[in-house]
N, CA, C and O of each residue as an XYZ file, in Angstrom:
508
protein
N      -1.561     40.535    147.571
C      -1.893     40.813    146.232
C      -2.399     42.242    146.112
O      -3.200     42.704    146.925
N      -1.931     42.915    145.113
C      -2.283     44.304    144.876
C      -3.227     44.368    143.682
O      -2.938     43.843    142.607
N      -4.376     45.032    143.903
C      -5.345     45.180    142.810
C      -5.312     46.641    142.363
O      -5.503     47.559    143.160
N      -5.076     46.819    141.128
C      -5.014     48.170    140.593
C      -6.273     48.420    139.760
O      -6.597     47.672    138.837
N      -6.973     49.507    140.127
C      -8.183     49.876    139.394
C      -7.796     50.821    138.267
O      -6.928     51.677    138.439
N      -8.422     50.671    137.145
C      -8.085     51.558    136.012
C      -8.507     52.997    136.316
O      -9.545     53.226    136.935
N      -7.706     53.952    135.882
C      -8.005     55.379    136.093
C      -8.702     55.947    134.863
O      -8.117     56.709    134.094
N      -9.896     55.580    134.703
C     -10.650     56.138    133.590
C     -11.991     56.623    134.115
O     -12.469     56.169    135.154
N     -12.581     57.542    133.388
C     -13.848     58.140    133.781
C     -14.925     57.557    132.893
O     -14.773     57.482    131.673
N     -15.991     57.156    133.504
C     -17.095     56.610    132.717
C     -17.719     57.714    131.883
O     -17.517     58.894    132.169
N     -18.449     57.363    130.892
C     -19.032     58.357    129.994
C     -20.026     59.262    130.712
O     -20.122     60.444    130.381
N     -20.772     58.737    131.689
C     -21.719     59.582    132.437
C     -20.960     60.624    133.240
O     -21.320     61.800    133.220
N     -19.936     60.219    133.933
C     -19.157     61.147    134.752
C     -18.470     62.169    133.855
O     -18.384     63.347    134.203
N     -17.988     61.729    132.722
C     -17.303     62.620    131.791
C     -18.253     63.711    131.299
O     -17.857     64.874    131.226
N     -19.485     63.368    130.964
C     -20.432     64.371    130.463
C     -20.850     65.337    131.574
O     -21.057     66.522    131.310
N     -20.975     64.855    132.798
C     -21.316     65.740    133.920
C     -20.185     66.730    134.148
O     -20.430     67.919    134.347
N     -18.946     66.246    134.121
C     -17.798     67.141    134.315
C     -17.709     68.155    133.180
O     -17.405     69.326    133.404
N     -17.978     67.690    131.954
C     -17.933     68.593    130.803
C     -18.997     69.682    130.937
O     -18.715     70.854    130.688
N     -20.213     69.308    131.326
C     -21.300     70.275    131.478
C     -20.995     71.276    132.591
O     -21.292     72.464    132.466
N     -20.404     70.789    133.672
C     -20.036     71.684    134.774
C     -18.970     72.679    134.317
O     -19.045     73.865    134.636
N     -17.983     72.194    133.573
C     -16.928     73.074    133.065
C     -17.500     74.088    132.084
O     -17.115     75.257    132.097
N     -18.417     73.643    131.237
C     -19.049     74.527    130.267
C     -19.875     75.608    130.982
O     -19.848     76.774    130.588
N     -20.596     75.221    132.017
C     -21.398     76.181    132.793
C     -20.492     77.208    133.460
O     -20.800     78.400    133.456
N     -19.380     76.760    134.032
C     -18.430     77.682    134.669
C     -17.834     78.645    133.655
O     -17.710     79.839    133.929
N     -17.469     78.142    132.499
C     -16.874     78.991    131.468
C     -17.860     80.029    130.970
O     -17.494     81.192    130.796
N     -19.112     79.632    130.737
C     -20.092     80.602    130.252
C     -20.445     81.615    131.331
O     -20.715     82.775    131.018
N     -20.447     81.202    132.589
C     -20.692     82.160    133.684
C     -19.560     83.169    133.745
O     -19.804     84.358    133.949
N     -18.332     82.717    133.572
C     -17.187     83.626    133.602
C     -17.239     84.605    132.442
O     -16.872     85.770    132.598
N     -17.687     84.152    131.285
C     -17.767     85.029    130.121
C     -18.855     86.082    130.282
O     -18.692     87.205    129.806
N     -19.950     85.749    130.936
C     -21.020     86.731    131.105
C     -20.697     87.718    132.212
O     -21.173     88.853    132.172
N     -19.910     87.327    133.189
C     -19.543     88.230    134.278
C     -18.424     89.172    133.850
O     -18.389     90.316    134.301
N     -17.528     88.734    133.010
C     -16.369     89.539    132.619
C     -16.747     90.887    131.999
O     -16.184     91.902    132.408
N     -17.675     90.951    131.028
C     -18.005     92.255    130.467
C     -18.662     93.188    131.479
O     -18.438     94.398    131.436
N     -19.462     92.651    132.378
C     -20.112     93.478    133.391
C     -19.065     94.084    134.310
O     -19.131     95.272    134.628
N     -18.114     93.292    134.735
C     -17.060     93.783    135.608
C     -16.235     94.855    134.914
O     -15.899     95.869    135.525
N     -15.909     94.646    133.660
C     -15.112     95.617    132.931
C     -15.866     96.928    132.752
O     -15.262     98.001    132.773
N     -17.166     96.849    132.576
C     -17.953     98.050    132.381
C     -18.142     98.806    133.691
O     -18.206    100.035    133.690
N     -18.233     98.091    134.800
C     -18.498     98.732    136.090
C     -17.291     99.479    136.624
O     -17.453    100.453    137.360
N     -16.087     99.051    136.276
C     -14.909     99.736    136.790
C     -13.922     99.988    135.654
O     -13.055     99.155    135.389
N     -14.051    101.131    134.984
C     -13.158    101.416    133.878
C     -11.724    101.620    134.358
O     -11.482    101.891    135.534
N     -10.790    101.486    133.438
C      -9.386    101.691    133.747
C      -9.179    103.170    134.065
O      -9.331    104.018    133.185
N      -8.836    103.486    135.311
C      -8.709    104.878    135.727
C      -7.570    105.588    135.001
O      -7.583    106.813    134.888
N      -6.593    104.839    134.512
C      -5.495    105.449    133.785
C      -5.907    105.940    132.404
O      -5.248    106.809    131.834
N      -6.988    105.396    131.863
C      -7.417    105.778    130.517
C      -8.490    106.859    130.523
O      -8.992    107.231    129.462
N      -8.846    107.365    131.683
C      -9.893    108.381    131.773
C      -9.318    109.741    131.396
O      -8.275    110.150    131.905
N     -10.008    110.430    130.505
C      -9.596    111.760    130.088
C     -10.365    112.775    130.925
O     -11.593    112.719    131.004
N      -9.654    113.687    131.538
C     -10.319    114.711    132.332
C     -10.459    115.985    131.502
O      -9.624    116.298    130.654
N     -11.522    116.692    131.771
C     -11.799    117.932    131.058
C     -12.114    119.006    132.082
O     -12.866    118.773    133.029
N     -11.540    120.176    131.889
C     -11.824    121.292    132.785
C     -12.820    122.219    132.129
O     -12.732    122.504    130.934
N     -13.774    122.690    132.924
C     -14.771    123.630    132.440
C     -14.707    124.876    133.312
O     -14.400    124.800    134.502
N     -14.994    126.004    132.718
C     -15.016    127.241    133.489
C     -16.216    128.066    133.046
O     -16.775    127.857    131.970
N     -16.587    128.987    133.885
C     -17.707    129.883    133.578
C     -17.345    131.273    134.089
O     -16.736    131.427    135.148
N     -17.726    132.261    133.327
C     -17.466    133.653    133.720
C     -18.790    134.354    133.952
O     -19.775    134.116    133.254
N     -18.788    135.231    134.954
C     -19.968    136.036    135.234
C     -19.511    137.300    135.941
O     -18.416    137.353    136.502
N     -20.362    138.314    135.909
C     -20.056    139.583    136.552
C     -20.631    139.582    137.956
O     -21.771    139.168    138.166
N     -19.844    140.045    138.915
C     -20.312    140.083    140.302
C     -21.531    140.987    140.459
O     -22.312    140.818    141.396
N     -21.700    141.940    139.553
C     -22.864    142.833    139.606
C     -24.164    142.057    139.421
O     -25.226    142.530    139.828
N     -24.099    140.882    138.817
C     -25.305    140.085    138.600
C     -25.883    139.552    139.915
O     -27.034    139.118    139.953
N     -25.098    139.583    140.980
C     -25.562    139.055    142.265
C     -26.237    140.117    143.131
O     -26.450    139.905    144.325
N     -26.567    141.244    142.536
C     -27.209    142.335    143.274
C     -28.679    142.036    143.567
O     -29.223    142.499    144.569
N     -29.318    141.261    142.690
C     -30.731    140.948    142.914
C     -31.009    139.475    142.606
O     -30.172    138.772    142.038
N     -32.199    139.032    142.994
C     -32.591    137.628    142.840
C     -32.616    137.193    141.369
O     -32.250    136.062    141.048
N     -33.040    138.078    140.494
C     -33.107    137.738    139.067
C     -31.715    137.459    138.510
O     -31.540    136.533    137.719
N     -30.740    138.239    138.910
C     -29.363    138.034    138.460
C     -28.788    136.726    138.980
O     -28.102    136.007    138.254
N     -29.072    136.423    140.246
C     -28.603    135.166    140.844
C     -29.215    133.982    140.093
O     -28.523    133.020    139.761
N     -30.511    134.066    139.833
C     -31.203    132.996    139.117
C     -30.643    132.834    137.700
O     -30.510    131.713    137.210
N     -30.316    133.946    137.044
C     -29.771    133.897    135.689
C     -28.400    133.207    135.684
O     -28.136    132.368    134.822
N     -27.539    133.548    136.626
C     -26.222    132.913    136.717
C     -26.381    131.426    137.022
O     -25.717    130.586    136.416
N     -27.261    131.111    137.961
C     -27.474    129.713    138.354
C     -27.989    128.889    137.168
O     -27.514    127.777    136.934
N     -28.944    129.421    136.432
C     -29.496    128.727    135.263
C     -28.415    128.529    134.205
O     -28.336    127.469    133.584
N     -27.597    129.533    134.006
C     -26.506    129.434    133.038
C     -25.511    128.339    133.442
O     -25.055    127.567    132.599
N     -25.181    128.279    134.729
C     -24.262    127.252    135.218
C     -24.866    125.853    135.078
O     -24.176    124.908    134.695
N     -26.160    125.729    135.391
C     -26.835    124.436    135.254
C     -26.832    123.981    133.794
O     -26.543    122.819    133.509
N     -27.150    124.882    132.877
C     -27.163    124.541    131.452
C     -25.773    124.136    130.969
O     -25.631    123.205    130.176
N     -24.755    124.839    131.450
C     -23.381    124.513    131.062
C     -23.003    123.121    131.584
O     -22.344    122.353    130.883
N     -23.414    122.805    132.795
C     -23.127    121.482    133.381
C     -23.850    120.387    132.600
O     -23.259    119.348    132.303
N     -25.120    120.607    132.263
C     -25.889    119.614    131.506
C     -25.290    119.387    130.122
O     -25.219    118.252    129.650
N     -24.861    120.465    129.474
C     -24.263    120.355    128.143
C     -22.942    119.576    128.219
O     -22.669    118.723    127.375
N     -22.141    119.872    129.219
C     -20.850    119.185    129.370
C     -21.044    117.692    129.624
O     -20.242    116.879    129.164
N     -22.087    117.329    130.342
C     -22.311    115.928    130.699
C     -22.958    115.115    129.582
O     -23.063    113.894    129.693
N     -23.387    115.762    128.522
C     -23.940    115.033    127.379
C     -22.835    114.386    126.552
O     -23.090    113.469    125.772
N     -21.605    114.868    126.726
C     -20.472    114.392    125.938
C     -19.771    113.257    126.683
O     -19.339    113.448    127.820
N     -19.655    112.113    126.081
C     -18.897    111.008    126.659
C     -19.564    110.389    127.868
O     -20.768    110.530    128.080
N     -18.754    109.699    128.654
C     -19.223    109.023    129.862
C     -18.501    109.615    131.060
O     -17.273    109.706    131.069
N     -19.254    110.013    132.059
C     -18.665    110.595    133.256
C     -18.453    109.517    134.317
O     -19.254    108.592    134.446
N     -17.373    109.648    135.066
C     -17.103    108.743    136.177
C     -16.807    109.567    137.419
O     -16.297    110.685    137.332
N     -17.131    109.007    138.566
C     -16.841    109.707    139.809
C     -15.406    109.419    140.249
O     -14.661    108.760    139.524
N     -15.019    109.897    141.406
C     -13.633    109.747    141.866
C     -13.249    108.295    142.141
O     -12.062    107.972    142.184
N     -14.230    107.418    142.327
C     -13.946    105.992    142.525
C     -13.902    105.234    141.198
O     -13.629    104.034    141.180
N     -14.168    105.920    140.098
C     -14.145    105.274    138.792
C     -15.460    104.637    138.392
O     -15.516    103.912    137.400
N     -16.528    104.896    139.150
C     -17.839    104.336    138.825
C     -18.551    105.247    137.823
O     -18.484    106.473    137.922
N     -19.223    104.637    136.874
C     -19.920    105.397    135.846
C     -21.112    106.136    136.450
O     -21.888    105.574    137.223
N     -21.237    107.415    136.076
C     -22.324    108.254    136.574
C     -23.356    108.455    135.466
O     -23.020    108.454    134.282
N     -24.608    108.625    135.866
C     -25.651    108.957    134.888
C     -25.451    110.412    134.464
O     -24.725    111.162    135.117
N     -26.092    110.799    133.377
C     -25.999    112.185    132.891
C     -26.519    113.158    133.942
O     -25.964    114.241    134.125
N     -27.584    112.765    134.628
C     -28.169    113.605    135.668
C     -27.228    113.769    136.859
O     -27.042    114.877    137.362
N     -26.634    112.656    137.309
C     -25.673    112.716    138.423
C     -24.473    113.570    138.048
O     -23.977    114.353    138.859
N     -24.014    113.415    136.822
C     -22.878    114.194    136.338
C     -23.196    115.686    136.378
O     -22.396    116.478    136.876
N     -24.359    116.070    135.856
C     -24.742    117.484    135.820
C     -24.872    118.058    137.224
O     -24.433    119.180    137.477
N     -25.474    117.299    138.140
C     -25.611    117.764    139.523
C     -24.249    117.955    140.177
O     -24.013    118.942    140.874
N     -23.355    116.995    139.943
C     -22.016    117.066    140.527
C     -21.223    118.242    139.956
O     -20.567    118.971    140.699
N     -21.286    118.421    138.646
C     -20.559    119.516    138.012
C     -21.115    120.867    138.442
O     -20.350    121.805    138.667
N     -22.429    120.979    138.558
C     -23.040    122.220    139.032
C     -22.558    122.543    140.448
O     -22.227    123.689    140.752
N     -22.522    121.529    141.304
C     -22.027    121.745    142.671
C     -20.569    122.197    142.670
O     -20.172    123.038    143.477
N     -19.774    121.633    141.758
C     -18.372    122.062    141.656
C     -18.275    123.520    141.186
O     -17.447    124.279    141.689
N     -19.124    123.911    140.219
C     -19.152    125.304    139.772
C     -19.479    126.237    140.938
O     -18.814    127.253    141.137
N     -20.503    125.883    141.698
C     -20.958    126.720    142.805
C     -19.858    126.832    143.866
O     -19.585    127.915    144.382
N     -19.241    125.709    144.175
C     -18.184    125.698    145.190
C     -16.986    126.548    144.755
O     -16.449    127.318    145.550
N     -16.577    126.409    143.510
C     -15.403    127.165    143.070
C     -15.715    128.647    142.853
O     -14.807    129.476    142.914
N     -16.983    128.998    142.601
C     -17.352    130.410    142.472
C     -17.188    131.115    143.820
O     -16.778    132.274    143.876
N     -17.509    130.414    144.890
C     -17.357    130.927    146.252
C     -18.057    132.281    146.449
O     -17.473    133.232    146.968
N     -19.329    132.337    146.019
C     -20.165    133.518    146.202
C     -21.301    133.093    147.125
O     -22.103    132.228    146.771
N     -21.368    133.694    148.294
C     -22.291    133.227    149.337
C     -23.754    133.231    148.893
O     -24.484    132.295    149.218
N     -24.208    134.254    148.160
C     -25.612    134.291    147.740
C     -25.907    133.191    146.715
O     -27.008    132.642    146.692
N     -24.930    132.875    145.876
C     -25.103    131.800    144.899
C     -25.127    130.443    145.598
O     -25.915    129.569    145.238
N     -24.269    130.271    146.591
C     -24.245    129.029    147.376
C     -25.575    128.836    148.102
O     -26.118    127.731    148.125
N     -26.096    129.908    148.692
C     -27.379    129.834    149.398
C     -28.508    129.489    148.421
O     -29.383    128.685    148.742
N     -28.487    130.096    147.231
C     -29.506    129.810    146.225
C     -29.435    128.346    145.798
O     -30.464    127.689    145.642
N     -28.228    127.846    145.613
C     -28.018    126.451    145.234
C     -28.556    125.504    146.312
O     -29.207    124.508    145.995
N     -28.291    125.808    147.560
C     -28.786    124.968    148.659
C     -30.315    124.970    148.695
O     -30.935    123.936    148.943
N     -30.918    126.131    148.448
C     -32.388    126.212    148.391
C     -32.936    125.359    147.244
O     -33.941    124.667    147.404
N     -32.275    125.413    146.101
C     -32.711    124.625    144.937
C     -32.604    123.132    145.228
O     -33.486    122.366    144.840
N     -31.540    122.707    145.903
C     -31.379    121.298    146.239
C     -32.466    120.832    147.209
O     -32.970    119.715    147.093
N     -32.821    121.691    148.161
C     -33.880    121.344    149.107
C     -35.231    121.173    148.399
O     -36.041    120.318    148.757
N     -35.444    122.021    147.378
C     -36.702    121.973    146.638
C     -36.696    120.864    145.589
O     -37.719    120.592    144.961
N     -35.548    120.228    145.404
C     -35.472    119.112    144.454
C     -35.205    119.530    143.031
O     -35.659    118.853    142.109
N     -34.509    120.585    142.814
C     -34.195    120.937    141.431
C     -33.821    122.327    141.326
O     -33.522    122.805    140.232
């Protein structure tokens, strides 16, 4: 003799399964926006080029070096106030991180040894 049990879920089991499904769905909804914000679509990122001009004669004395460096720092800070900056991995950077990174790029592309040395001294001193 074959006994067949009905395939139905009792009301207690049904409510537990429903609550578990609801908890999973709400967890997925709260994680989704965080994930989307942490890694933006790299294809939609707009890049902007910045340049700075200065006279090599300004590097004759410490005051001139400091003036160029301050000008570059201000330009980097101003550029980073606009929009949201991301690093090469697509992670969002703070305004401060952006300005520091852009300033370092300015210094590197200027390729002036006294300016590079001044920048390294400023980084050691913390600003």
